[in-house]
N, C-alpha and C positions, 0 to 999 in steps of 0.2 A: 505496498498497500506506498501510496507517495506520500510527501508532505500535504499535498494541496488536497489530494483528498478527506486525509485521515479530517485535517484542517476544517474541510465542508460537512464533516459528519452530522446527522442529530445533536448527536450523545454528546459530543466534544463544546459543540455552539450551546447545548440546554448547561451542562456541566460549566461555561464561562458565562454565561446569565445576555447570551448574544441570541439576536430573531429568530424565531426557528423560519420555515422556507413558508413566503406567502408572497400574494401578488404586491406590488407594489402598492394600490392604493389601502391596501388589506395595510401593512407595517404602518402608512403615513397615520393610518386611522388611528393604529396603536400607540404613534408618538402621540398623536394631538391628546390623545384623551389623559396620559400620564403629563403632559402638560399643564401646571395650574395655569398660569396666566391666561394660553386660549378657552380652559372651559369658563373659565372668569368672565371672560370675555365675550364666549357666544353665551354665555346668563344675560349679560346688563342689555345684550342685544333681542336678546329674545324679548325681554323686560320693556324695550324702547316699543318692539315691533306689536308687542299686545297692549303698550301705553294705544301708540298711533291708531291701530286699529280699533281700539272700544272705546277710546276717548270723544271722538268724536260721532262716536253712534249714541251715545248714553248723557253727552252732557248736553245743559239748560237751555245752552244758546249753541245755536247751527252756525259752520262755518259763513254763511251769505246772509244771516238776519242781519240786516242795518235799523238800527234806531237813532235817530235823530235827538231823543234826549240823554241821549249816551256817548254822546263824543269825546273823548280827551277822557275816560272818566282813569281815575289813578285807579292802583291795585289795589281790588279788596275781595274779601270771603264773604259779607255780609251781601250781598247781589249777582254771587261766583264769578264777579269778570277779578282772577286772581290776576292777571299781568296785566290787565289794567281795558281800555281801550283806542283802539287807533280812531282817526282823524271821520271816518266814517259812522264810529257805533259799534266798530265790530269786535267781540271779543277775542283778545290777543291768544290767551290760553290751547283754547277749543284751535287756533289758523296753528300754531304751534305744531304740535300733536298733526294737521292735517296736510301742514308742506315737510314734515318728518316723515308720512307715509308715501308721499312724492318721492323722496330724494331713498326711501329703503327702496322700492320701485326701480328707480334709475341704477344703483348699484347691486343689485340683482341682476338684472340685463347685463348692466355692462360683469358682471362678476362671470355669470351664463355663455356670453359673450367669447371672454377671454379663455375659459375655459374650453369653450370648442374650437378656437383657430386653434390650440396650442398652445 
């Protein structure tokens, strides 16, 4: 048995703590799951994505609601304008998360195109 064959054997790799055989994607997935920073980042992205989808759907003020009596209000918890309102009386909090939905969609599409190209 040559040295190269010995180093490639599963028993030697397992004893040395190396990766066992598998596809490149499987090995990358294992390394990704072991990386705490990567898993934390995925968690934060999931929270942002869920907030971007759910907050505009359940918030009392719609994205396109404009009100003349609510023009340029400061942030307030009493009337549910947590980030205040803009010059058209629209709620800024719901608009931030609606914009986040658009940004996440663009990022996802860009990533899919990059993966497709290689």
